[in-house]
N, C-alpha and C positions, 0 to 999 in steps of 0.2 A: 242331263242326258249322257249316256255312256257312248253314244255313236261317234264315229270318226268325223262325221260332218254334221253341221247344224241341220236339224230336221230329220236326221236318220235315227230311227229307233232300233235298239237291240232287242233281243228276246226278253231280257230282264226288264227293260224299259216298258215294253208292251205289257208284260205281266203286271207290273206295278200300276200302269195307267188303267188297265182293265179292272184291277182290284179297287182303285179309287172310284172309278165310274160305277162299279157294281155296288159299292158301299153307299154312295150318294143315292143311287136309285132305290136301294133297299130301305134306307133310313128316311129320306126326304121326299121321294116320289116327284122328281122334277118334271117339267113339261116334256112332251114327246120331242125327240130330236136333240135334247139338251146334252151337251158334252163339256167336260171340264177343260180349261185351258191354262189354269194356274193354281198352284197350291202353296201354302206356307204353314209352318208349324207356329202355333200361337201359344204363348204362355209356357211355363215350366212343366206343366202337366203333360205336354205332348199332344195337344189337340190339333186338328188340321182345319184351316180355313180354305175351302175349295171354291174357286171362282170359275164360272162357265156361262154358257148360253147356247142358243141354237145357231151353230155356225152355217155359213154358206160355202159352197164349193167354188173355187176360182175357175173361170172358164177359159182364160187365155194367159199367156205369159210363161215365164220359166217355172212358175209354181202351179201351173195348170193341173187341176185335179186335187190340189191340197185344200184343206179346210181353212177358213179364216173367221175370226170373231169380230173383225172390223165392222162397225155399224150394227153389231148385235147388242141387244139389251143383256147385260151381264148380271147374274145373280150370284150371291154368295151363300154357302152352306157351311155349317160347322159340323165336323165329325169329331166326337169326343174320343178320348183314349179308350174307354170301355167299348165303344162301337168299333174302333180300330181292332182291338183285341178279339172281339167277337167275329168280325169280318175275316180275320186271319184264320180262324178255326173253320170257317165256312168255305174259304177260298181253296179250290182244288190244287193250285200250283204252289210250290214252295217259293217264297220270295226272299 
């Protein structure tokens, strides 16, 4: 994250996260409410391993209103380099 504080997203972070979400939804059709929470580059080809699940919203405490994936069933999806390149041409924002 480029934010000054942990948990604060900048506009470029939001654009990247929305792009990853949109690509997973386009390619893999995850369950309703699914959101990614972690990603990593795998292999030298530049593929992405995206992990996520259906988060719940915290109802109290200092992070009230934030999403959490604690106790969520996490699933993993692979986005290939070709799908990444295709998604970048479809995404309306410059990343």
